[in-house]
N, C-alpha and C positions, 0 to 999 in steps of 0.2 A: 503496498502499497504505498504512496506517494505519502508526504508528508501534508500536500496539499487536502489528500483529505479524511486523513487525518483529524484536520484540523478542519472540517467538514463535519466529521460528526461530534470531536468537539464542541462547539457552539452550538451545531443540533441538540445536544448534550446540554448546552450550557444554558437553554431555549424552557428544555424542564425545568432545572434549574430555579427557572426567572415562573417557572405557571407553581408547584412546591410553593415556594418564597411568598405570590401572591393572594396563593390560595389558604397556607399555611395563618397568617395573616389579618385573615378577612378569616373563618377559623375558629379564631382561639377570638375576634371580634364579635363576632353573630354565631356561637357556639355549633356546636355541631348540630345537633336537628337543622340550627338555620341548614347545616350545610350538606344533608344528611332529604333533605326539604329540594321545592321546584327555586328556591331564593330569586318565587319575586323581585323580593327586599335585597337592595346592599345592606351588607348592620349597619353600624357607624366605625370606619376605623380607622386611628390613626394616620398623620397626612403622608407613611412609613407608606405606610398600605397604598396607598393609592398612587406612590410614587411607585411603587414597584410595578402596576401595576401599568403603565404608562410607559416601566421601562418592557414591558418587557409584551406590549403593542409597536416599540421602535421598534423591540428583537423581530418580532415577527415581521415588523413593513421591509428589514432589512438584508433577514434570510435567504430571503430566493433570490436576491444580490450579490448574493457573495457567493450564496448552491452553483448558482447560473455558471458566478465565472471561472468555478473549482470546476461542477460537473463538462462546461466547453472546452476547458485549456486542455485540462485531461484527455479527455476524450483525441484533441483535437492532437491529443502531442505535443504540444510546448509547456507539458512542466517542468520543472526545474527545479533549477537551487534558489531564481529569482521567486517564482512564485512558490514555494517554502514557505523563506522568510516575507513572504506578502501576507500569503492564508498564514503563516500564523503575528505578525503584528495585529495582522487580521481579527485575528479572536484575540488577542490580550487586552489590548484595544475598546473593544466591547463589551466584553468582561467589567473594566475597565470603568465602562464607561456607564453600562447597566448596571456597578457597583457607586458609583457618589453618583449618581442620581438616585437614588429610593436611602443613599447619605444627604441627597439631597446639596452638594457645593454641583455649582449652576459651572461652573468659569470651567472648572474641571470637565467636567462630562461635554462639557462644544467642546474640548482638545481633541478627550477619545473621543465626541462622532464626528473630527476630522478627520482622521490621523486614519480610524477605522475605512472611509469613503476614500482617500485615497488607497488604501490598501487596495481595497477593492479595481481603485483602476488602473493598478497596475498590477491585478490582473489581467484588466478584459484590453490591455494594450499587450503583451504579452500574443495578445491571439495575431496582432498583427507586425509587431516592434519582435 
């Protein structure tokens, strides 16, 4: 397995972790009965749980772009050291983005987002250069 593909799997698992973080916070606030029910109404939650939900939403928006880049680079036979490094940078940046988002650290969050976006662009660029 290439480093790019390993990073794709790690990023998917990170998304699963974000799901668990958000639902864990909501379950703590709403209780097991809320979680087992239809969840028609969201419980009142601390701000960090709402931020975890937004971080998860951001992950869901960005994951297809990363997955597409990794898979097409791999299928095109263009995966190399550069794409491996770009994939690692992407995963680390996205993890940092989510963690600082949940913590409420705004400036670092934007920087981490930008680094991740640039890493994705490197992957796409490898398709032509």
